[in-house]
C-alpha positions, 0 to 999 in steps of 0.5 A: 728483648726489644720487639719494636723495630727501630725507626729510621732517622727523618730525611734531611732536606738539602736547601743549600741550592736555594737563594739566601733572600726572600720577598719581604718589604725590602723587595720592589716586587713586594711593594708592587703587589701591596700597591696593586692590592691597595689600588684594587681595594680602593676601586672596589670600595668606590664602586660599592659606595657609588652603587649604594649612593644611587640606590639610596637617592633613587626614589622608591616609586622610580625603582618599582616602576623600573622593575615592572616596566616591560619596555626595557631599562633604556626606555625607563631611564631615558624617557622618564616613563611611569 
């Protein structure tokens, strides 16, 4: 005879109360979220590019003297101290 117990059927999930629509590219919320991601990505890319540009254009002597200065960053940038 069969010694194994029979398995119960899997539970059925009733989703009839859920709306028939979903957030896809026809929804204004989807477009708003996509455009916000695009704006934030562009802003961060511009920030990284400007930081890289400053780092490349600053002479090495100025970078080293700014790091060793004990008067603070404002004194080095404004007065051109060595």
